[in-house]
C-alpha atoms as an extended CHARMM CRD file, in Angstrom:
* protein
*
       297  EXT
         1         1  MET       CA             84.3030000000       99.3680000000       88.6470000000  PROA      1               0.0000000000
         2         2  ILE       CA             85.8720000000       98.3440000000       91.9570000000  PROA      2               0.0000000000
         3         3  ALA       CA             84.1560000000       95.6600000000       93.9630000000  PROA      3               0.0000000000
         4         4  SER       CA             84.2340000000       96.6410000000       97.5890000000  PROA      4               0.0000000000
         5         5  GLY       CA             84.5350000000       94.2510000000      100.4770000000  PROA      5               0.0000000000
         6         6  PHE       CA             82.8570000000       96.8970000000      102.6430000000  PROA      6               0.0000000000
         7         7  GLY       CA             80.1830000000       98.3840000000      100.3800000000  PROA      7               0.0000000000
         8         8  ILE       CA             78.7590000000       98.5100000000       96.8940000000  PROA      8               0.0000000000
         9         9  ALA       CA             80.8410000000       98.6160000000       93.7260000000  PROA      9               0.0000000000
        10        10  LEU       CA             81.9310000000      102.1300000000       92.7770000000  PROA      10              0.0000000000
        11        11  PRO       CA             82.3770000000      103.3860000000       89.1960000000  PROA      11              0.0000000000
        12        12  ALA       CA             85.6040000000      104.8870000000       87.9510000000  PROA      12              0.0000000000
        13        13  LEU       CA             85.4610000000      108.6630000000       87.7680000000  PROA      13              0.0000000000
        14        14  SER       CA             86.2850000000      110.8210000000       84.7610000000  PROA      14              0.0000000000
        15        15  GLY       CA             87.4440000000      114.4200000000       84.5520000000  PROA      15              0.0000000000
        16        16  PRO       CA             89.9580000000      115.9960000000       86.9400000000  PROA      16              0.0000000000
        17        17  ALA       CA             91.8510000000      113.6150000000       89.2020000000  PROA      17              0.0000000000
        18        18  VAL       CA             90.0850000000      112.7000000000       92.4310000000  PROA      18              0.0000000000
        19        19  TYR       CA             92.2860000000      111.5770000000       95.2910000000  PROA      19              0.0000000000
        20        20  TRP       CA             91.0530000000      109.3040000000       98.0680000000  PROA      20              0.0000000000
        21        21  PRO       CA             92.7020000000      108.6760000000      101.4320000000  PROA      21              0.0000000000
        22        22  ALA       CA             94.3600000000      105.2580000000      101.4920000000  PROA      22              0.0000000000
        23        23  TYR       CA             95.4830000000      102.8040000000      104.1490000000  PROA      23              0.0000000000
        24        24  PHE       CA             97.8930000000       99.8850000000      103.6620000000  PROA      24              0.0000000000
        25        25  GLU       CA             97.4620000000       97.3130000000      106.4070000000  PROA      25              0.0000000000
        26        26  HSD       CA            100.4050000000       94.9580000000      106.9350000000  PROA      26              0.0000000000
        27        27  ILE       CA             99.7260000000       92.7080000000      109.9030000000  PROA      27              0.0000000000
        28        28  PRO       CA            102.2090000000       89.7970000000      109.6620000000  PROA      28              0.0000000000
        29        29  THR       CA             99.5790000000       87.1910000000      110.5380000000  PROA      29              0.0000000000
        30        30  LYS       CA             97.4470000000       87.8890000000      107.4620000000  PROA      30              0.0000000000
        31        31  PRO       CA             97.8630000000       89.0010000000      103.8290000000  PROA      31              0.0000000000
        32        32  PRO       CA             98.3880000000       92.7420000000      103.2370000000  PROA      32              0.0000000000
        33        33  GLU       CA             95.3260000000       94.8200000000      102.4580000000  PROA      33              0.0000000000
        34        34  LEU       CA             94.9350000000       98.1760000000      100.6990000000  PROA      34              0.0000000000
        35        35  LEU       CA             91.8350000000      100.2880000000      101.3290000000  PROA      35              0.0000000000
        36        36  ILE       CA             90.6930000000      103.6310000000       99.9730000000  PROA      36              0.0000000000
        37        37  PHE       CA             88.0490000000      105.8300000000      101.5830000000  PROA      37              0.0000000000
        38        38  PRO       CA             85.6090000000      108.3400000000      100.0580000000  PROA      38              0.0000000000
        39        39  PRO       CA             86.8940000000      111.7330000000      101.2230000000  PROA      39              0.0000000000
        40        40  THR       CA             83.4020000000      113.1410000000      101.6350000000  PROA      40              0.0000000000
        41        41  GLY       CA             80.0060000000      111.7420000000      102.5010000000  PROA      41              0.0000000000
        42        42  ALA       CA             79.1560000000      108.4830000000      104.1870000000  PROA      42              0.0000000000
        43        43  GLY       CA             80.2400000000      105.9960000000      101.5150000000  PROA      43              0.0000000000
        44        44  SER       CA             81.9470000000      102.7220000000      102.3490000000  PROA      44              0.0000000000
        45        45  ALA       CA             85.6320000000      101.8350000000      102.3130000000  PROA      45              0.0000000000
        46        46  VAL       CA             86.7900000000      100.1450000000       99.0990000000  PROA      46              0.0000000000
        47        47  ARG       CA             89.3000000000       97.3000000000       98.9700000000  PROA      47              0.0000000000
        48        48  VAL       CA             91.8790000000       97.7510000000       96.1910000000  PROA      48              0.0000000000
        49        49  PRO       CA             93.1900000000       94.4820000000       94.6930000000  PROA      49              0.0000000000
        50        50  LEU       CA             96.8580000000       93.7050000000       95.3260000000  PROA      50              0.0000000000
        51        51  PRO       CA             99.0950000000       91.0730000000       93.6970000000  PROA      51              0.0000000000
        52        52  THR       CA             98.1090000000       87.6800000000       95.0770000000  PROA      52              0.0000000000
        53        53  ASP       CA            101.6990000000       86.6230000000       95.7960000000  PROA      53              0.0000000000
        54        54  LEU       CA            102.6250000000       89.5140000000       98.0970000000  PROA      54              0.0000000000
        55        55  PRO       CA            104.2230000000       88.0850000000      101.2530000000  PROA      55              0.0000000000
        56        56  LYS       CA            102.5190000000       88.6510000000      104.6010000000  PROA      56              0.0000000000
        57        57  ASP       CA            105.5270000000       90.6560000000      105.7830000000  PROA      57              0.0000000000
        58        58  PHE       CA            105.4030000000       93.0690000000      102.8170000000  PROA      58              0.0000000000
        59        59  ARG       CA            106.0470000000       96.5990000000      104.1340000000  PROA      59              0.0000000000
        60        60  LEU       CA            104.8580000000       99.7970000000      102.4890000000  PROA      60              0.0000000000
        61        61  ILE       CA            107.6300000000      102.3470000000      101.8630000000  PROA      61              0.0000000000
        62        62  GLU       CA            105.4250000000      105.1000000000      100.4860000000  PROA      62              0.0000000000
        63        63  TYR       CA            102.7830000000      106.1500000000       97.9990000000  PROA      63              0.0000000000
        64        64  SER       CA            104.0220000000      107.8480000000       94.8390000000  PROA      64              0.0000000000
        65        65  ALA       CA            103.5970000000      111.6240000000       94.6580000000  PROA      65              0.0000000000
        66        66  ASP       CA            101.0260000000      111.2840000000       91.8490000000  PROA      66              0.0000000000
        67        67  GLY       CA             98.9460000000      108.6980000000       93.7060000000  PROA      67              0.0000000000
        68        68  LYS       CA             99.2030000000      106.0980000000       90.9520000000  PROA      68              0.0000000000
        69        69  LEU       CA            101.4790000000      103.4800000000       92.5110000000  PROA      69              0.0000000000
        70        70  ILE       CA            103.0710000000      102.3140000000       95.7440000000  PROA      70              0.0000000000
        71        71  TYR       CA            106.5690000000      101.1420000000       96.6970000000  PROA      71              0.0000000000
        72        72  GLY       CA            107.3140000000       98.4500000000       99.2520000000  PROA      72              0.0000000000
        73        73  GLN       CA            109.6470000000       95.6750000000      100.3450000000  PROA      73              0.0000000000
        74        74  LYS       CA            109.7010000000       92.5780000000      102.4930000000  PROA      74              0.0000000000
        75        75  LEU       CA            110.3360000000       93.2920000000      106.1430000000  PROA      75              0.0000000000
        76        76  ASN       CA            114.0110000000       92.8490000000      107.1470000000  PROA      76              0.0000000000
        77        77  SER       CA            114.9200000000       91.8180000000      103.5930000000  PROA      77              0.0000000000
        78        78  TRP       CA            117.7100000000       92.8820000000      101.2210000000  PROA      78              0.0000000000
        79        79  ASP       CA            116.0650000000       91.3180000000       98.1610000000  PROA      79              0.0000000000
        80        80  GLY       CA            114.9670000000       94.5160000000       96.4350000000  PROA      80              0.0000000000
        81        81  ILE       CA            112.1530000000       97.0490000000       96.2200000000  PROA      81              0.0000000000
        82        82  THR       CA            108.8070000000       96.2650000000       94.6370000000  PROA      82              0.0000000000
        83        83  LYS       CA            106.7740000000       98.7480000000       92.6260000000  PROA      83              0.0000000000
        84        84  ILE       CA            103.0220000000       98.1110000000       92.3810000000  PROA      84              0.0000000000
        85        85  GLU       CA            101.1940000000      100.0740000000       89.6880000000  PROA      85              0.0000000000
        86        86  PHE       CA             97.4250000000      100.3130000000       89.2650000000  PROA      86              0.0000000000
        87        87  GLY       CA             95.2260000000      100.4910000000       86.1820000000  PROA      87              0.0000000000
        88        88  PRO       CA             95.9030000000       97.7190000000       85.2660000000  PROA      88              0.0000000000
        89        89  LEU       CA             97.5480000000       96.0460000000       88.2390000000  PROA      89              0.0000000000
        90        90  ARG       CA            101.2660000000       95.4340000000       87.6390000000  PROA      90              0.0000000000
        91        91  GLN       CA            104.0190000000       94.3260000000       90.0120000000  PROA      91              0.0000000000
        92        92  SER       CA            107.7430000000       94.5910000000       89.3130000000  PROA      92              0.0000000000
        93        93  LEU       CA            111.0460000000       94.5100000000       91.1590000000  PROA      93              0.0000000000
        94        94  ILE       CA            113.0630000000       97.6870000000       90.5860000000  PROA      94              0.0000000000
        95        95  PRO       CA            116.2310000000       96.6340000000       88.6990000000  PROA      95              0.0000000000
        96        96  GLY       CA            119.3850000000       97.0570000000       90.7780000000  PROA      96              0.0000000000
        97        97  SER       CA            117.5050000000       97.5820000000       94.0660000000  PROA      97              0.0000000000
        98        98  ASN       CA            118.7100000000       94.3630000000       95.6790000000  PROA      98              0.0000000000
        99        99  GLY       CA            120.9880000000       95.2900000000       98.5530000000  PROA      99              0.0000000000
       100       100  PHE       CA            118.6790000000       97.9340000000       99.9940000000  PROA      100             0.0000000000
       101       101  GLY       CA            117.4640000000       97.3010000000      103.5100000000  PROA      101             0.0000000000
       102       102  THR       CA            114.8590000000       99.4510000000      105.2400000000  PROA      102             0.0000000000
       103       103  VAL       CA            114.0770000000      102.4660000000      103.0320000000  PROA      103             0.0000000000
       104       104  SER       CA            112.1880000000      105.5100000000      104.3300000000  PROA      104             0.0000000000
       105       105  SER       CA            111.9070000000      107.6410000000      101.1790000000  PROA      105             0.0000000000
       106       106  ILE       CA            112.0180000000      106.9590000000       97.4490000000  PROA      106             0.0000000000
       107       107  VAL       CA            111.7040000000      109.3860000000       94.5310000000  PROA      107             0.0000000000
       108       108  THR       CA            111.8240000000      108.5190000000       90.8290000000  PROA      108             0.0000000000
       109       109  LEU       CA            113.0910000000      111.3500000000       88.6390000000  PROA      109             0.0000000000
       110       110  GLU       CA            111.7800000000      111.7930000000       85.1120000000  PROA      110             0.0000000000
       111       111  PRO       CA            112.7590000000      111.6700000000       82.3150000000  PROA      111             0.0000000000
       112       112  SER       CA            116.0810000000      110.1620000000       83.4290000000  PROA      112             0.0000000000
       113       113  GLY       CA            114.5110000000      107.3030000000       85.4040000000  PROA      113             0.0000000000
       114       114  ARG       CA            117.0790000000      107.7910000000       88.1860000000  PROA      114             0.0000000000
       115       115  ILE       CA            115.8400000000      106.8460000000       91.6420000000  PROA      115             0.0000000000
       116       116  LEU       CA            116.8930000000      108.4760000000       94.9230000000  PROA      116             0.0000000000
       117       117  LEU       CA            116.4870000000      106.5070000000       98.1310000000  PROA      117             0.0000000000
       118       118  SER       CA            116.9940000000      107.2730000000      101.8020000000  PROA      118             0.0000000000
       119       119  GLY       CA            117.8190000000      104.2800000000      103.9630000000  PROA      119             0.0000000000
       120       120  LEU       CA            120.1380000000      101.2940000000      104.3670000000  PROA      120             0.0000000000
       121       121  PHE       CA            122.2830000000       99.7230000000      101.6450000000  PROA      121             0.0000000000
       122       122  ARG       CA            124.9050000000       97.0190000000      101.5110000000  PROA      122             0.0000000000
       123       123  SER       CA            126.8640000000       95.5380000000       98.6300000000  PROA      123             0.0000000000
       124       124  GLN       CA            130.1970000000       93.7790000000       99.1430000000  PROA      124             0.0000000000
       125       125  GLY       CA            131.2350000000       96.0040000000      102.0370000000  PROA      125             0.0000000000
       126       126  PRO       CA            129.6330000000       97.0740000000      105.3060000000  PROA      126             0.0000000000
       127       127  ILE       CA            126.0660000000       98.3540000000      105.6230000000  PROA      127             0.0000000000
       128       128  GLY       CA            125.7720000000      102.0770000000      104.9510000000  PROA      128             0.0000000000
       129       129  CYS       CA            123.1290000000      104.6580000000      105.8980000000  PROA      129             0.0000000000
       130       130  GLY       CA            122.3040000000      107.7170000000      103.8510000000  PROA      130             0.0000000000
       131       131  ILE       CA            120.9870000000      108.9490000000      100.5030000000  PROA      131             0.0000000000
       132       132  PHE       CA            121.6840000000      106.7840000000       97.4560000000  PROA      132             0.0000000000
       133       133  GLU       CA            121.2130000000      107.2230000000       93.7260000000  PROA      133             0.0000000000
       134       134  LEU       CA            120.1160000000      104.1580000000       91.7710000000  PROA      134             0.0000000000
       135       135  ASP       CA            120.4270000000      103.9120000000       87.9970000000  PROA      135             0.0000000000
       136       136  PRO       CA            118.0340000000      101.0270000000       87.1770000000  PROA      136             0.0000000000
       137       137  ASP       CA            119.2450000000      100.6850000000       83.5860000000  PROA      137             0.0000000000
       138       138  ALA       CA            122.8850000000      100.2310000000       84.6130000000  PROA      138             0.0000000000
       139       139  ARG       CA            121.9320000000       98.5880000000       87.9480000000  PROA      139             0.0000000000
       140       140  ARG       CA            124.4110000000      100.8970000000       89.6040000000  PROA      140             0.0000000000
       141       141  VAL       CA            124.1330000000      102.4560000000       93.0920000000  PROA      141             0.0000000000
       142       142  ARG       CA            126.0130000000      105.5750000000       94.1820000000  PROA      142             0.0000000000
       143       143  ARG       CA            126.1040000000      106.9640000000       97.7090000000  PROA      143             0.0000000000
       144       144  LEU       CA            125.7260000000      110.7390000000       97.9930000000  PROA      144             0.0000000000
       145       145  PHE       CA            127.9690000000      112.7380000000      100.3360000000  PROA      145             0.0000000000
       146       146  GLU       CA            129.1870000000      109.9510000000      102.5960000000  PROA      146             0.0000000000
       147       147  GLY       CA            129.1430000000      111.1210000000      106.2150000000  PROA      147             0.0000000000
       148       148  LYS       CA            126.4190000000      113.7460000000      105.6960000000  PROA      148             0.0000000000
       149       149  PHE       CA            123.6430000000      111.2930000000      106.5620000000  PROA      149             0.0000000000
       150       150  PRO       CA            124.7480000000      109.2090000000      109.5710000000  PROA      150             0.0000000000
       151       151  HSD       CA            121.1650000000      108.1650000000      110.2930000000  PROA      151             0.0000000000
       152       152  CYS       CA            118.8520000000      106.1690000000      108.0570000000  PROA      152             0.0000000000
       153       153  GLY       CA            115.7690000000      108.3750000000      107.8640000000  PROA      153             0.0000000000
       154       154  GLY       CA            114.9480000000      111.4540000000      105.8720000000  PROA      154             0.0000000000
       155       155  ALA       CA            112.5460000000      112.6810000000      103.2100000000  PROA      155             0.0000000000
       156       156  ILE       CA            113.6780000000      113.4680000000       99.6570000000  PROA      156             0.0000000000
       157       157  SER       CA            112.0740000000      116.3930000000       97.8220000000  PROA      157             0.0000000000
       158       158  PRO       CA            109.9190000000      115.5920000000       94.7530000000  PROA      158             0.0000000000
       159       159  ASP       CA            112.4810000000      117.1580000000       92.3980000000  PROA      159             0.0000000000
       160       160  GLY       CA            115.3400000000      115.1870000000       93.9870000000  PROA      160             0.0000000000
       161       161  LYS       CA            117.3340000000      118.3200000000       94.8440000000  PROA      161             0.0000000000
       162       162  HSD       CA            117.0350000000      118.3010000000       98.6420000000  PROA      162             0.0000000000
       163       163  SER       CA            116.5150000000      115.9840000000      101.5880000000  PROA      163             0.0000000000
       164       164  VAL       CA            115.0020000000      116.8550000000      104.9360000000  PROA      164             0.0000000000
       165       165  GLN       CA            116.7800000000      115.2040000000      107.8740000000  PROA      165             0.0000000000
       166       166  PHE       CA            115.4200000000      115.1670000000      111.4360000000  PROA      166             0.0000000000
       167       167  PRO       CA            117.5430000000      113.0320000000      113.7980000000  PROA      167             0.0000000000
       168       168  GLY       CA            116.7720000000      113.7660000000      117.4370000000  PROA      168             0.0000000000
       169       169  ASN       CA            113.9910000000      116.1280000000      116.2750000000  PROA      169             0.0000000000
       170       170  HSD       CA            116.5460000000      118.5950000000      114.8830000000  PROA      170             0.0000000000
       171       171  LEU       CA            115.4520000000      119.4000000000      111.3630000000  PROA      171             0.0000000000
       172       172  SER       CA            117.7840000000      120.4170000000      108.5540000000  PROA      172             0.0000000000
       173       173  ILE       CA            117.6510000000      120.5270000000      104.7640000000  PROA      173             0.0000000000
       174       174  VAL       CA            120.5510000000      119.1130000000      102.7610000000  PROA      174             0.0000000000
       175       175  ASP       CA            121.2410000000      120.2790000000       99.1980000000  PROA      175             0.0000000000
       176       176  LEU       CA            121.8000000000      117.0460000000       97.2570000000  PROA      176             0.0000000000
       177       177  ASP       CA            123.8720000000      118.8180000000       94.5890000000  PROA      177             0.0000000000
       178       178  THR       CA            126.3750000000      120.5370000000       96.8850000000  PROA      178             0.0000000000
       179       179  GLY       CA            125.9800000000      118.8690000000      100.2850000000  PROA      179             0.0000000000
       180       180  ALA       CA            125.2810000000      122.2260000000      101.9370000000  PROA      180             0.0000000000
       181       181  VAL       CA            123.1890000000      121.9900000000      105.0970000000  PROA      181             0.0000000000
       182       182  HSD       CA            120.5360000000      124.5160000000      106.1210000000  PROA      182             0.0000000000
       183       183  ASP       CA            119.4380000000      124.2030000000      109.7650000000  PROA      183             0.0000000000
       184       184  VAL       CA            115.7140000000      124.7240000000      110.2900000000  PROA      184             0.0000000000
       185       185  GLY       CA            115.1750000000      124.1750000000      114.0110000000  PROA      185             0.0000000000
       186       186  ASP       CA            114.6090000000      121.8390000000      116.9470000000  PROA      186             0.0000000000
       187       187  GLY       CA            111.5200000000      120.0020000000      118.1340000000  PROA      187             0.0000000000
       188       188  LEU       CA            110.4860000000      119.1350000000      114.5670000000  PROA      188             0.0000000000
       189       189  SER       CA            109.9350000000      115.6210000000      113.1980000000  PROA      189             0.0000000000
       190       190  GLY       CA            107.9780000000      113.5590000000      110.6770000000  PROA      190             0.0000000000
       191       191  ALA       CA            108.7710000000      115.8340000000      107.7210000000  PROA      191             0.0000000000
       192       192  THR       CA            106.9290000000      115.3170000000      104.4170000000  PROA      192             0.0000000000
       193       193  TRP       CA            107.2480000000      117.3660000000      101.2020000000  PROA      193             0.0000000000
       194       194  SER       CA            104.2470000000      118.6630000000       99.3160000000  PROA      194             0.0000000000
       195       195  PRO       CA            104.2560000000      117.1850000000       95.7890000000  PROA      195             0.0000000000
       196       196  ASP       CA            104.5850000000      120.6800000000       94.3110000000  PROA      196             0.0000000000
       197       197  GLY       CA            107.7160000000      121.2300000000       96.4410000000  PROA      197             0.0000000000
       198       198  ARG       CA            106.3610000000      124.3900000000       98.0670000000  PROA      198             0.0000000000
       199       199  TRP       CA            105.8020000000      123.2080000000      101.6340000000  PROA      199             0.0000000000
       200       200  ILE       CA            107.2650000000      120.8430000000      104.2000000000  PROA      200             0.0000000000
       201       201  ALA       CA            104.7660000000      119.5180000000      106.7320000000  PROA      201             0.0000000000
       202       202  VAL       CA            106.2610000000      118.6550000000      110.1230000000  PROA      202             0.0000000000
       203       203  VAL       CA            105.0960000000      117.6480000000      113.5710000000  PROA      203             0.0000000000
       204       204  SER       CA            106.1200000000      120.2200000000      116.1600000000  PROA      204             0.0000000000
       205       205  GLY       CA            106.2190000000      119.5470000000      119.8920000000  PROA      205             0.0000000000
       206       206  LYS       CA            106.1540000000      116.4810000000      122.0770000000  PROA      206             0.0000000000
       207       207  LEU       CA            103.9130000000      113.4250000000      121.9520000000  PROA      207             0.0000000000
       208       208  GLY       CA            100.5150000000      114.3470000000      123.3240000000  PROA      208             0.0000000000
       209       209  ALA       CA            101.1060000000      118.0830000000      122.7920000000  PROA      209             0.0000000000
       210       210  SER       CA            102.1140000000      118.2990000000      119.1350000000  PROA      210             0.0000000000
       211       211  SER       CA            100.8700000000      120.2590000000      116.1440000000  PROA      211             0.0000000000
       212       212  VAL       CA            101.0490000000      120.0210000000      112.3660000000  PROA      212             0.0000000000
       213       213  VAL       CA            103.1350000000      122.9260000000      111.0470000000  PROA      213             0.0000000000
       214       214  LEU       CA            103.7650000000      123.9750000000      107.4530000000  PROA      214             0.0000000000
       215       215  ILE       CA            107.2480000000      125.2820000000      106.6730000000  PROA      215             0.0000000000
       216       216  ASP       CA            107.8560000000      127.2170000000      103.4670000000  PROA      216             0.0000000000
       217       217  ALA       CA            110.4930000000      125.1400000000      101.6590000000  PROA      217             0.0000000000
       218       218  HSD       CA            112.1060000000      128.2560000000      100.1540000000  PROA      218             0.0000000000
       219       219  GLU       CA            111.8240000000      130.5500000000      103.1850000000  PROA      219             0.0000000000
       220       220  THR       CA            111.9410000000      128.2530000000      106.2290000000  PROA      220             0.0000000000
       221       221  GLY       CA            111.2380000000      131.0490000000      108.7000000000  PROA      221             0.0000000000
       222       222  ARG       CA            107.7570000000      131.3600000000      107.1850000000  PROA      222             0.0000000000
       223       223  ARG       CA            105.4570000000      128.8880000000      108.9250000000  PROA      223             0.0000000000
       224       224  ARG       CA            101.7960000000      128.1100000000      109.5270000000  PROA      224             0.0000000000
       225       225  ASN       CA            100.3940000000      126.1290000000      112.4490000000  PROA      225             0.0000000000
       226       226  LEU       CA             97.4870000000      123.9120000000      111.3600000000  PROA      226             0.0000000000
       227       227  GLY       CA             96.5300000000      122.8140000000      114.8510000000  PROA      227             0.0000000000
       228       228  PRO       CA             97.0320000000      119.7900000000      117.1000000000  PROA      228             0.0000000000
       229       229  SER       CA             97.6890000000      116.2490000000      115.9310000000  PROA      229             0.0000000000
       230       230  ARG       CA             98.5640000000      112.9740000000      117.6150000000  PROA      230             0.0000000000
       231       231  ASP       CA             99.8640000000      111.5020000000      114.3440000000  PROA      231             0.0000000000
       232       232  GLY       CA            103.6270000000      111.3110000000      113.8810000000  PROA      232             0.0000000000
       233       233  GLN       CA            103.4290000000      112.3940000000      110.2430000000  PROA      233             0.0000000000
       234       234  ALA       CA            100.9820000000      114.1590000000      107.9240000000  PROA      234             0.0000000000
       235       235  GLN       CA            100.5100000000      112.8370000000      104.3720000000  PROA      235             0.0000000000
       236       236  TRP       CA            100.0770000000      115.1400000000      101.3600000000  PROA      236             0.0000000000
       237       237  SER       CA             97.4150000000      114.7290000000       98.6950000000  PROA      237             0.0000000000
       238       238  PRO       CA             98.9180000000      114.6190000000       95.1760000000  PROA      238             0.0000000000
       239       239  ASP       CA             97.4260000000      118.0430000000       94.3680000000  PROA      239             0.0000000000
       240       240  SER       CA             99.1900000000      119.5580000000       97.4420000000  PROA      240             0.0000000000
       241       241  ARG       CA             95.8850000000      120.9220000000       98.7420000000  PROA      241             0.0000000000
       242       242  SER       CA             95.2370000000      118.6440000000      101.6900000000  PROA      242             0.0000000000
       243       243  LEU       CA             96.9480000000      116.7510000000      104.4940000000  PROA      243             0.0000000000
       244       244  LEU       CA             95.8450000000      113.4400000000      105.9530000000  PROA      244             0.0000000000
       245       245  VAL       CA             96.3560000000      112.6210000000      109.6430000000  PROA      245             0.0000000000
       246       246  ALA       CA             95.3400000000      109.6620000000      111.7740000000  PROA      246             0.0000000000
       247       247  THR       CA             93.3340000000      110.6470000000      114.8300000000  PROA      247             0.0000000000
       248       248  PRO       CA             92.5830000000      108.6390000000      117.9960000000  PROA      248             0.0000000000
       249       249  ARG       CA             88.9800000000      108.2440000000      119.0960000000  PROA      249             0.0000000000
       250       250  PRO       CA             89.5210000000      106.3700000000      122.3900000000  PROA      250             0.0000000000
       251       251  SER       CA             85.9250000000      106.5650000000      123.5650000000  PROA      251             0.0000000000
       252       252  GLN       CA             84.6750000000      105.1790000000      120.2400000000  PROA      252             0.0000000000
       253       253  CYS       CA             87.5070000000      103.0710000000      118.7930000000  PROA      253             0.0000000000
       254       254  GLY       CA             89.4110000000      101.8360000000      121.8540000000  PROA      254             0.0000000000
       255       255  PRO       CA             93.1720000000      102.1990000000      122.3360000000  PROA      255             0.0000000000
       256       256  ASP       CA             94.4430000000      100.5610000000      119.1170000000  PROA      256             0.0000000000
       257       257  LEU       CA             92.2050000000      101.7390000000      116.2620000000  PROA      257             0.0000000000
       258       258  TRP       CA             92.2060000000      105.2930000000      114.8900000000  PROA      258             0.0000000000
       259       259  SER       CA             90.2270000000      107.3610000000      112.4180000000  PROA      259             0.0000000000
       260       260  LEU       CA             91.3480000000      109.7600000000      109.6640000000  PROA      260             0.0000000000
       261       261  GLU       CA             91.0240000000      113.5130000000      109.2560000000  PROA      261             0.0000000000
       262       262  ILE       CA             91.6570000000      115.6950000000      106.1990000000  PROA      262             0.0000000000
       263       263  ILE       CA             93.1380000000      119.1600000000      106.7540000000  PROA      263             0.0000000000
       264       264  ASP       CA             92.5980000000      121.8320000000      104.1020000000  PROA      264             0.0000000000
       265       265  ILE       CA             95.9270000000      123.6690000000      104.0260000000  PROA      265             0.0000000000
       266       266  GLU       CA             94.4430000000      126.9710000000      102.7910000000  PROA      266             0.0000000000
       267       267  THR       CA             91.8160000000      127.3170000000      105.5090000000  PROA      267             0.0000000000
       268       268  GLY       CA             93.0680000000      124.9240000000      108.1880000000  PROA      268             0.0000000000
       269       269  THR       CA             89.5930000000      123.3840000000      108.4120000000  PROA      269             0.0000000000
       270       270  ARG       CA             89.2960000000      119.6840000000      109.2020000000  PROA      270             0.0000000000
       271       271  ARG       CA             86.8120000000      116.9960000000      108.3960000000  PROA      271             0.0000000000
       272       272  GLU       CA             86.6810000000      113.3860000000      109.4870000000  PROA      272             0.0000000000
       273       273  VAL       CA             86.8210000000      110.6900000000      106.8130000000  PROA      273             0.0000000000
       274       274  ARG       CA             83.6510000000      108.9630000000      107.9620000000  PROA      274             0.0000000000
       275       275  SER       CA             84.2700000000      105.7190000000      106.0780000000  PROA      275             0.0000000000
       276       276  ALA       CA             87.6500000000      105.3060000000      107.8490000000  PROA      276             0.0000000000
       277       277  HSD       CA             86.2040000000      105.6540000000      111.3340000000  PROA      277             0.0000000000
       278       278  CYS       CA             87.9530000000      103.1800000000      113.6930000000  PROA      278             0.0000000000
       279       279  LYS       CA             89.6190000000      101.3200000000      110.7920000000  PROA      279             0.0000000000
       280       280  ILE       CA             93.2550000000      102.5190000000      111.0680000000  PROA      280             0.0000000000
       281       281  PHE       CA             95.5920000000      100.2300000000      113.0060000000  PROA      281             0.0000000000
       282       282  GLN       CA             99.0170000000      101.6930000000      112.2410000000  PROA      282             0.0000000000
       283       283  ASN       CA            100.4190000000      104.6140000000      110.2750000000  PROA      283             0.0000000000
       284       284  SER       CA            100.6180000000      103.4250000000      106.6620000000  PROA      284             0.0000000000
       285       285  THR       CA             98.2990000000      106.0520000000      105.2560000000  PROA      285             0.0000000000
       286       286  GLY       CA             98.4690000000      108.2070000000      102.1400000000  PROA      286             0.0000000000
       287       287  TRP       CA             96.5190000000      109.0520000000       98.9970000000  PROA      287             0.0000000000
       288       288  LEU       CA             95.6610000000      107.2610000000       95.7410000000  PROA      288             0.0000000000
       289       289  ASP       CA             94.2260000000      108.4760000000       92.4510000000  PROA      289             0.0000000000
       290       290  HSD       CA             90.7260000000      106.9790000000       92.4890000000  PROA      290             0.0000000000
       291       291  GLU       CA             90.5430000000      106.5910000000       88.7160000000  PROA      291             0.0000000000
       292       292  SER       CA             93.9300000000      104.8430000000       88.5060000000  PROA      292             0.0000000000
       293       293  VAL       CA             93.0020000000      102.1940000000       91.0590000000  PROA      293             0.0000000000
       294       294  SER       CA             89.6010000000      101.7230000000       89.3880000000  PROA      294             0.0000000000
       295       295  ILE       CA             90.8540000000      100.9460000000       85.8570000000  PROA      295             0.0000000000
       296       296  GLY       CA             91.1150000000       97.3000000000       84.9730000000  PROA      296             0.0000000000
       297       297  HSD       CA             89.4000000000       95.9030000000       88.0800000000  PROA      297             0.0000000000
């Protein structure tokens, strides 16, 4: 069972995986905190234990596609990338990851164990931006297609074959085998891949007048508008059925705290995550496998 700092202890669930919205809070003046929220009903938020020695400036990179672990690193540090697994709680530094600065996307490929990263890297030479391949066993880093990725953002597909780039809100997809670039369009940002690789969720439009749009990853002219959103990025559930967005409630939460909404991608219907109401301070949201974070606590 998980002991909650906000409600009663909750039992681990059995059967098919159940994914809960998650929020990683990293305010430099206090230790990091990881919360999960019941996706339905009026239950309470649950605090997930983290390693006790995490620094206050620990920054979340992203949640794994299966919802069973998170990746992060110290803010403004080149000391390596930390992997935190749940059930039981384990913390480890990814071998060979020292030298990486701010990373925006990380994908581990099985069974090879290769890791693809989008972000900053430096070794003996100057700092470079782009997509990098890390072999943890050999502790070797290789830069892919130097010059193709002049900026430091991007989102790598779950199978490691493509990367979505969106500098200046111009979105393109780069084939990581050939370097070929497929232009998708302008006015698109915040791209995230569905874990099954079928869809790319983007934010279309300008701040204050933007929408969440699904783009078919294999036929990019095929799109679905899922309605307005003030969030800069939508986060996929591990089963690729739902998107999570942060939503302002100024009359209820004030200017700095937000709530969460879940969007069903088949129907476009939305529901508020009631236990997350006015609890979201910045965009470090995602999904975790409820059973995985329950085991061993």
